[in-house]
N, C-alpha and C positions, 0 to 999 in steps of 0.2 A: 406529378404525384409526390415526388421528393420534396418539392417546395411546400406542399401542404403539410408534410410531416414536420418540416422545420417550424412553420408558424404555429401549428397545433401544439408542439412541445413547449414552445416558449410561453404560450398562453395558459397551458394546462397546469393544474396544481400537481404537487408531488403525488405519485400513486404507486400502489403495489403492483409489481409486474409478474413475478414468479418466484416460488420457493423462498419467500421472505426478503426478496430484493425490492428495494424502493427506488424508482426512477425519479431523479431530481433534476429539472432543467437548470442550467447554470448560466449560459449565454447563448447567442446564436450558433446553432450547430454543435453545442457542447452539453453533455449530460454527466451527472454523477449517478452511478448505480450503487446504491448503498445497501450493504449486507448487514447482518446482525452483529452486535458487539459482544456476543457471548462466545463460549467455546464452540469448536467444530462439533457438529452432531449430524445424525442421519437426515434431519430435516433441512439443514442449510447446506449440506453437501460440501463442507469446507469453504463455503463462500462467506465466511464471517469476516468480511473486509469491505472496503469501498473500491470500486472500479470506475473507469472513465470511458467515455465514448465521444469521439470526434467524428462528425459526419461531414463529408465534402461531396462535391458534385461527381467525383470519380471513385467514391468508395469511402468506407469507414475505417477508423483506427480505434482499436480497443486497447485501453490501458489496463493490462493484467487480464489473464485468461480464465480465472476461476481455479478452484482448488482440486478439481477432479474432472473426469470426462463428463459425468452427469452434472457437475457444477457448471461446466462450460456450456452444456446444453441449456441449463436454466438461464445463464447469462445471455445466451443467444435469443431466448424467448424475450428477455428484457430489451435487448437491442431491437428486435423486430416489433416491439410495441411502439417504437418511435420512428423507425425508418425501414425502408425496404431495400436499401443499398447493401451490398455485400461488405463484409469485413475483409479488407485487403491486408492489413498489418495488425499485429498484436505486439505490444511492448511489455516486456517483463521488467518491472521496476525494482525487483529485489529477489531475495532467496527464499522467502517463506513459501509454503506449499501453494497458497492461493495466488501467488505471483507467477507460478510457472507450471504446476502439474496439470493444468487444463490445456497446455500447449498442443498436445496430440490431437485433440478434438478440432482445434482451429486449423492446424496444418492439414488435417483431412478435408477441411472445407476449402483449402487452397490458399490460406493466409500465410504470410511470411512473418516469422517471429524474430524480434530484435531484443537483444539484451547486452549488458556490459559483460566484459570478460570476467570481472570479479564475481558477478552474479552467476555466470555459467560454472565457474569453479566451485561456487557454493552449492549449486544444484548437484554437481557431480559428487561433492563431498557428503552432502546430507540427504540426498534423494532416497536412499534405501531406508534410512531412519525415518524420514517423513512418511514414506509409504507404510512402514510398519505401524507408525503412530496413527495414521488415518484408518488403517484396517480396524483398529480398536475403537476409534472415535465415530466413524461413520458407517462401518460395517458394509452391507451390500451396496451402499452408495459409492463405494470405491470401484465397483465393477467397471471394466473397460479402461481404467486409468493405467497408462504406462508412461514412465518418465521420458520426456522428449525435450531436448534442449534447443536453444535458439538457432535459427538459420543464418542470421546476421549478427556478428559480435563486434563490439567496439570497445576501446579502452577508456577514454575520458569523455568523448562526445560524439554525437551522430545527428545529422540533419536529414529529416525525411520531408520530401516535397510531394504533396498529393492534393489534386483538385484545387490548386491555388492556395493551399495552406502550407505554411512552413512550420514544421514541428521539430523542435530542438530537444534532444535527450542528453542529459548530463549526469555523469557519475563523478562526484567530487571526492568521495571517500566513504568509509563505512559509517553506518548509523545503526538501525535495528539489525541489519545484516551487512556482510562485507561488500555486497555489490549494489547497494541501494542507489537508485537514480531518480531524477525528477524530469518531468516533461513540460516544456514551456511553449505556449502559443502567444507570441508577442503581440500579434495584431488583435487578439481578444483579451489580452492581459490576464491570462488564465494559466495556472500551474497545477499539474497533477504531481503530488509529492510522494506517492507510495508510502512506505513505512517510515519515512523521515518525519512525518507529522501524524499525530493522533489527536483527535478532538473528542470531547464528551466522555471518553474512557481513558483510564490511565495507560500509558505506554508500557511496553515490556522490555526490560533489560535482561537479555538472555546471554548464554555463553557465546553465542555467535555475534552479539552486539558489541559496539565500541563506545563506552561511556566517554572516552576522550575525544573521539573524532565526530561523534554525532552532532554536537553543537555547531561545528564548522559546516556540516552538511545543511543544517537548518539555516545558518547565516547566509549560505549561498542562495537558498530559496528566497529568504527575506530580502536580499539585495535586488531581486527582480521587482520588488514593490507591486506584487500582483493585486489586481482588483478582485479576482476570483481565485479561490484556493480549494482544490479537491484533495482531501487528505487520504491517507491509507486506511484510516478507520474513522467513522463518523460522517456527518453530513457535510456537503460543500459549505464553505464558510469564508471568513475573512482572515487576513494575515494577523490582525490583532488577536482574534480568538485562537488561532494556531499558536501564536507566541505564548499566550497565557497557558494553554493546556499542554504544550510540548516543551518549548524552549525554557520557559520559566521553571517548569518541573525539573528538567534536566539540570539547569544551573543550580537550583536549590539542592538537589540531590548531591551534586558535585561539592558544593560548599559544605554541606552537612557531613559528608563522608571525609572530606579533606580535614575538617576540624577534628573529627573522631580519630583519624590516623595521627594527626599532630599531637593529640592528647595521649597517645599511646593505647588507645582503645583497640579492641579486637573485633573479629567478624561476628562474634556472638552478640555484640552490642549494636551492630549495624541496623537491625530492624527497628531499633528504638529511636533512631535519629528523627528529628522533627520534620515530618512531611504533612503536618496537619492542615496547611493551607490548600491542600489538594484533595481533601477527603470528598469533595463534591464529585470527583471523577468516578465513573462507573468502574467496578472491579478493583477499587482502591484496596479494600481489605484483603483480597486474595493475592495481589501483586506487589504492593508497596514494600513489604518486608523482603521479599525475594529480590526485588530490584536493588534494595540497599545492600544486600549481601553480595550480589554480583558486582555492583559498583565498587564495593570494598575490595574484592578480589582483584579487580583490574587496576584500581587506583593505588593499591598498596605498592605496586612496582613502577609507578610513573616516575 
C-alpha cells in the first residue's frame, strides 16, 4: 500500500488537501505542503507557510508542525492524502509560530520533535506573545493549542536516520529567526530551508531577524547545490529562484541601507531606499518599508 502512495504522488499533479494547503510532489518520497502566503487567519489556522514531508519505509518525517493544534490537524489530513505511514519525527526549523506551536498535537500522536537550541530559546522567549497574537488573528482556531517545545535539542547539527534515509539538520546562524535551521537529504538532493528562504512573496525582516547573519545562512544552503528546494514560504522550486527572491533581495537591502547610513541618512528615510527590482513579490507594499526600517536599526550599529 505504501509503495502505491509513493508512485501515485509522483505522478499526480499538485492538489488541494485541506484548509488551503496544497500538496506538491517534489521527488521520490518527498512533498512540499504549501500554505497561503497571506496573514494568519481563522481559515488557514496559522498555516500560512510551507511545510515538508519525507516518507520512508519506517515512518514519516514532517518538516514543521503547523501553527496551532487545529493547524496541525489540517496538516495531518494533508499528510494522509499521500501516505498511510505514521509521522515519527517532526522538525522545527525556526521560531515562528507555524514552526512550533503545532508540536503538542504531534507529540500526542507519539512523534518526537527536534529543534535547535537557539530555536527553543526563541520559543521560550516569544511563545506567550505569539499565543496572544494568534488569539487575535485566528480566534477559535487557537483552541487546544498549548506551547510545547522540542524533545530533542541540538546546537549546530543533528543527523536523523529513518527507513534508510539520512536526514541532516543544520543550524548555521540566525536568519528570519535566531534558531533557523535547514534540512538536507543528500541522496535526493533536496533541502528544506524553513524561513531562510522565501519565494513568490517578500521576506519579512522583523525584530527577531538578523539582517547581518541571514545571508550567511542562505549561503550555507546554496553551498549544497540542491536540485530541489522547499522554501519556508512559497512553492517548491530551484536554487536559482530562491537566490533571486531571497538572497538578491537581502543583499540589495543591505547595500541600499549601508549607502543611506554612509550618507548620514536617518531611519525616516529608510523606507524610501530603492527596492523597486522586487516589486513583483507578493506583499511588497506592506512589508518593504518596514523591512528597510528594521534593517537600518540593525545595521546602524554594525
